[in-house]
C-alpha positions in Angstrom: -19.3 25.5 -15.9 -17.4 28.2 -13.9 -15.5 28.5 -10.5 -12.5 30.1 -8.7 -10.0 27.8 -6.8 -7.0 27.9 -4.6 -4.1 27.0 -7.1 -2.3 24.9 -4.2 -5.7 23.1 -3.1 -6.3 22.1 -7.0 -2.7 21.0 -7.6 -3.5 18.6 -4.1 -6.3 17.5 -5.2 -5.2 16.9 -8.9 -2.1 15.0 -7.3 -4.2 12.8 -4.7 -5.7 11.2 -8.0 -2.9 11.0 -10.6 -1.6 7.7 -9.3 -4.7 5.8 -10.9 -4.3 6.8 -14.6 -2.1 4.6 -16.3 0.3 5.3 -19.0 -1.3 3.2 -21.7 -5.1 4.0 -21.4 -7.0 1.8 -23.3 -9.8 4.5 -24.1 -8.9 8.4 -24.2 -11.0 9.3 -21.5 -9.3 7.1 -18.9 -6.6 9.4 -19.2 -9.0 12.4 -18.1 -10.4 13.4 -15.3 -13.9 14.1 -14.6 -14.0 17.4 -12.7 -17.9 18.4 -11.5 -18.6 21.6 -9.9 -21.6 22.0 -7.6 -22.4 24.4 -4.5 -19.2 25.1 -2.7 -16.8 22.3 -3.9 -15.5 20.3 -6.8 -14.9 16.6 -7.0 -12.0 15.2 -8.8 -12.8 11.5 -10.1 -10.0 9.1 -12.1 -10.3 5.4 -12.7 -8.5 2.6 -14.9 -12.1 0.7 -14.5 -10.1 -1.6 -12.1 -9.1 0.7 -9.6 -10.9 4.4 -9.5 -10.7 7.3 -6.4 -12.4 10.6 -5.6 -11.7 13.3 -4.2 -13.5 17.0 -3.3 -11.7 20.4 -3.1 -13.5 23.0 -1.7 -14.0 26.2 -4.6 -16.0 29.4 -5.5 -18.9 28.1 -7.9 -20.3 30.1 -9.9 -21.9 27.5 -12.3 -21.9 24.3 -11.9 -21.3 21.7 -14.5 -18.6 18.7 -15.5 -16.1 18.1 -18.1 -12.9 15.8 -18.4 -9.6 16.9 -19.1 -6.5 15.1 -19.6 -5.1 14.7 -16.1 -1.6 14.6 -16.1 -1.2 17.7 -18.9 -3.6 19.5 -16.4 -2.0 18.9 -13.5 1.3 19.9 -14.3 -0.1 23.3 -15.9 -1.7 24.0 -12.6 1.4 23.1 -10.7 3.3 26.0 -12.8 0.6 28.6 -12.6 1.6 32.0 -11.4 -0.9 33.4 -9.1 -2.8 30.9 -6.3 -6.3 32.5 -7.7 -7.2 30.3 -10.7 -10.1 30.3 -12.8 -11.8 27.7 -14.5 -14.1 28.1 -17.1 -15.8 25.5 -19.4 -18.0 25.8 -22.4 -20.6 23.7 -23.8 -18.5 22.7 -26.7 -16.3 21.2 -23.1 -13.2 23.6 -24.3 -12.2 25.3 -20.8 -10.3 28.4 -20.1 -7.8 28.1 -17.2 -6.7 31.6 -16.2 -4.2 32.7 -13.3 -2.3 36.2 -13.4 -1.2 36.8 -16.6 -1.3 33.1 -17.9 -4.4 31.7 -20.3 -4.5 28.5 -21.0 -7.2 26.9 -23.5 -7.7 22.9 -23.2 -10.1 20.5 -25.3 -11.8 18.4 -23.0 -14.3 15.6 -23.6 -17.9 15.6 -22.3 -18.7 13.5 -19.2 -21.0 11.3 -20.5 -18.4 8.9 -21.5 -16.5 8.6 -18.2 -17.2 5.0 -16.5 -19.1 6.2 -13.2 -17.2 4.9 -10.1 -19.6 1.9 -8.2 -20.9 2.2 -4.9 -21.3 -0.1 -2.2 -23.3 -1.2 0.4 -22.6 -1.1 3.9 -24.0 -4.9 4.2 -20.6 -5.8 5.2 -18.4 -2.7 6.2 -16.1 -2.0 9.3 -14.7 1.0 10.6 -10.3 1.5 11.3 -8.2 3.8 12.9 -6.5 4.8 9.4 -2.5 5.0 11.3 -3.7 1.5 12.0 -4.8 0.3 8.9 -1.4 2.0 7.3 0.6 0.5 9.9 -0.8 -3.2 9.5 -0.4 -2.9 5.7 3.1 -1.8 5.9 4.0 -4.9 7.8 2.9 -7.1 5.5 3.2 -5.7 1.8 6.4 -6.4 1.1 5.8 -10.2 1.1 3.1 -9.8 -1.8 4.0 -11.8 -5.2 4.6 -10.5 -8.3 4.4 -13.6 -10.2 1.9 -12.8 -12.7 0.9 -16.4 -13.2 0.2 -16.5 -9.7 -2.5 -13.7 -9.7 -4.6 -15.0 -6.6 -1.1 -14.0 -4.6 -0.7 -10.8 -6.1 -2.2 -8.8 -3.4 -3.1 -8.7 0.3 -5.5 -10.6 1.9 -8.0 -9.2 3.8 -10.0 -11.6 6.5 -12.8 -10.7 8.7 -13.8 -13.3 10.9 -13.3 -15.1 14.4 -13.8 -11.8 15.9 -10.4 -10.6 13.9 -9.2 -8.7 11.3 -6.0 -10.9 9.9 -4.1 -9.1 6.7 -1.5 -11.8 5.1 0.6 -11.6 1.9 2.8 -14.4 0.6 4.8 -15.5 -2.4 5.3 -18.7 -1.8 9.1 -18.2 -0.3 7.7 -16.0 2.4 4.9 -15.0 4.3 3.7 -12.2 6.2 0.5 -12.2 8.8 -1.1 -9.8 11.5 -4.2 -9.8 12.4 -6.1 -7.0 15.6 -9.1 -8.0 17.3 -11.7 -6.3 16.5 -15.9 -7.5 16.3 -16.6 -9.7 13.4 -20.5 -10.3 13.5 -21.1 -13.3 11.2 -23.6 -11.6 9.2 -20.6 -9.2 8.3 -17.7 -11.9 8.6 -15.9 -11.9 4.7 -12.5 -12.2 3.0 -11.1 -10.4 0.0 -8.0 -10.0 -2.0 -6.8 -6.5 -2.4 -4.5 -5.7 -5.6 -1.1 -4.8 -5.0 -2.1 -1.5 -7.0 -4.4 -0.8 -5.0 -2.8 -2.0 -1.8 0.1 0.6 -2.9 -2.6 3.6 -3.4 -3.4 2.9 0.1 -0.9 3.3 2.0 -0.5 6.6 0.2 -3.6 8.3 1.5 -3.6 6.7 4.9 -2.4 10.0 6.5 -5.3 12.4 6.0 -7.1 12.0 8.9 -8.6 9.9 11.8 -11.0 6.8 10.2 -11.2 4.9 7.0 -14.6 2.8 6.1 -13.8 -0.2 4.7 -16.8 -1.9 2.2 -16.9 -5.1 0.6 -18.7 -7.5 -1.4 -17.7 -10.5 -3.7 -16.1 -8.1 -6.7 -15.2 -5.0 -5.0 -14.1 -3.2 -2.4 -14.1 0.3 -0.9 -12.3 2.8 1.0 -13.6 6.1 2.5 -11.2 7.8 4.0 -11.8 10.5 6.1 -9.7 13.7 5.6 -8.9 16.6 8.2 -10.1 19.9 6.7 -6.3 21.4 6.6 -4.3 23.2 4.8 -5.1 21.1 1.3 -8.6 22.3 0.7 -9.6 18.9 0.9 -13.5 18.1 1.8 -15.1 15.6 3.8 -13.2 12.2 2.3 -11.3 10.9 -0.3 -13.2 7.6 -1.8 -11.2 4.6 -3.2 -13.0 1.6 -5.4 -11.4 -1.1 -6.3 -11.9 -4.5 -7.7 -10.7 -7.5 -6.1 -8.5 -10.7 -7.0 -11.1 -13.4 -7.5 -10.4 -16.7 -6.3 -9.7 -18.8 -3.3 -6.7 -17.6 -1.4 -4.3 -20.5 -0.1 -4.7 -21.8 3.5 -2.2 -19.8 5.0 -2.2 -21.3 8.3 -0.5 -24.8 7.1 2.5 -22.4 6.3 3.2 -21.5 9.7 5.8 -24.1 11.6 3.5 -25.2 14.6 7.0 -25.9 16.5 10.0 -24.1 16.6 12.9 -25.0 18.8 15.1 -21.9 19.2 13.7 -18.4 20.0 16.1 -15.1 20.5 15.5 -11.7 20.8 16.9 -9.0 18.9 17.6 -5.6 18.7 15.4 -5.0 15.2 17.3 -1.8 14.5 21.2 -3.2 14.9 19.9 -6.8 13.5 18.8 -4.7 10.3 21.9 -3.0 9.9 24.1 -6.1 10.6 21.9 -7.8 7.6 22.2 -5.3 5.4 26.2 -5.0 5.9 27.0 -8.5 5.0 24.3 -8.3 2.2 26.5 -5.6 0.6 29.2 -8.2 -0.6 26.4 -10.5 -2.1 25.9 -11.5 -5.7 22.8 -12.4 -8.1 24.8 -16.3 -7.9 25.3 -16.2 -4.2 22.3 -14.1 -2.8 22.2 -15.6 0.7 23.3 -14.2 4.5 24.7 -17.3 6.8 23.0 -16.7 10.4 25.2 -18.6 13.1 23.8 -19.0 17.2 26.8 -19.9 19.6 26.0 -19.3 23.3 25.1 -15.7 23.9 26.4 -14.5 19.8 25.0 -14.6 16.8 27.3 -13.9 14.3 26.5 -13.0 10.3 28.5 -13.8 7.2 28.3 -13.2 3.4 30.7 -14.4 0.5 30.8 -14.0 -3.2 33.3 -15.2 -5.5 33.8 -12.7 -7.3 33.2 -9.9 -4.5 34.6 -11.1 -1.2 33.4 -12.0 2.1 31.6 -10.0 5.0 31.4 -10.7 8.8 29.4 -9.1 11.4 28.4 -10.2 15.0 26.4 -9.2 17.9 26.2 -9.9 21.4 22.3 -11.8 22.4 21.0 -13.8 25.1 21.2 -17.8 23.7 22.0 -21.2 25.5 20.9 -23.6 23.1 23.0 -25.5 20.6 24.9 -24.2 17.8 23.0 -23.7 15.0 23.7 -22.2 11.6 20.9 -21.3 8.8 21.2 -19.1 5.6 18.6 -16.8 4.2 17.8 -14.8 1.4 19.2 -10.9 3.4 16.2 -8.9 1.5 13.8 -11.7 3.0 15.3 -10.9 6.2 15.7 -7.2 5.9 12.3 -6.6 4.5 10.2 -7.4 8.0 13.0 -5.7 10.2 12.3 -2.2 7.8 8.2 -2.7 8.1 8.1 -3.2 11.8 8.2 0.0 14.1 8.4 -1.9 17.5 12.2 -2.3 18.7 12.0 -5.9 20.1 11.4 -8.9 17.4 11.7 -12.3 18.1 13.1 -14.6 16.0 12.7 -18.2 16.0 14.4 -21.1 14.2 14.1 -25.0 14.4 17.2 -26.3 12.5 18.8 -25.5 9.3 16.2 -26.8 6.7 13.3 -25.1 8.7 11.8 -21.6 8.3 12.7 -19.0 10.6 9.9 -16.9 12.1 10.1 -13.7 13.3 7.4 -12.4 15.5 6.6 -9.2 17.5 4.4 -9.1 21.3 1.5 -7.9 18.8 0.3 -10.6 16.5 2.7 -10.7 13.8 4.6 -13.1 12.3 6.7 -13.6 9.3 7.9 -17.2 8.0 11.0 -17.0 5.9 12.2 -20.7 3.5 15.8 -20.6 3.9 18.6 -21.5 1.5 20.0 -24.8 1.5 23.4 -24.7 2.5 25.6 -26.2 0.4 
């Protein structure tokens, strides 16, 4: 196996597949990247058995073949090579010679026979979306995923393709974020999956490479084909991300969304975010809440902690309802505000013990449980 490749393209491809490999691989080969050379490209594949990724890069292939090498060490070496032209030569005993300018490395590899293949998924349930749109939807809910290992069913984002729309949901039991978009969901292709948090993070990182992303899924696994523009990174056609899904039934999220809220105020997202952020600076682990008080045309935010002090912020709003005061964890208020791109946000309240609800005009909802006022 022998090929010549552009150093920066090689480094860029390795960077795409590096994250999947965990620091504590159960088998030595899971710390490796599978490098396959054919025609005018090489493909790079890594997997941790739950999540796998493959990308292709253009190269001058003189002799086809395959070998696996420790991916983290290889990525570090390739980045540091002195010359833009890199020659890669693998011997039958899996020893690889890497040369660039005056630098020569010999690296011991492992044969491809033991490398677990990435599963392919049929097109029975497959949808195509704009990459930017899916990335925006994921960002607007991902922060609400649970990190509690005992409630594994909530450690991910729920994708639901049905009723002529795609809905994405995440919740940790104290807040819930939901975003949806209208699209055709034929009965034969409708269905739902829970995508694990690590896959969600990888997906958000990868979704800016081109125009479209194709999602295919079955009961136990999902795959994403992420189209790449043939740009300077040397990536060819698409990146393939494969993932197992979280198995189980997602809770009925619709019953968490309040059927009625009495007060609705329009907020300037960035200004409100800055006020909450500043007020939150005085919070401590023991007293981690900000109070939001509504009076005629005024919104006041206060926070205090006995060991530090207090903060007071105010902003003018259009409001003519009754006086109302409610408290929230500041991070829970800031997360959706940071994740949204639109400037106008609507905040809905009922009373001091009912959840607060953020909405936008584009089918986005975030429900936050209040902190009880003592």
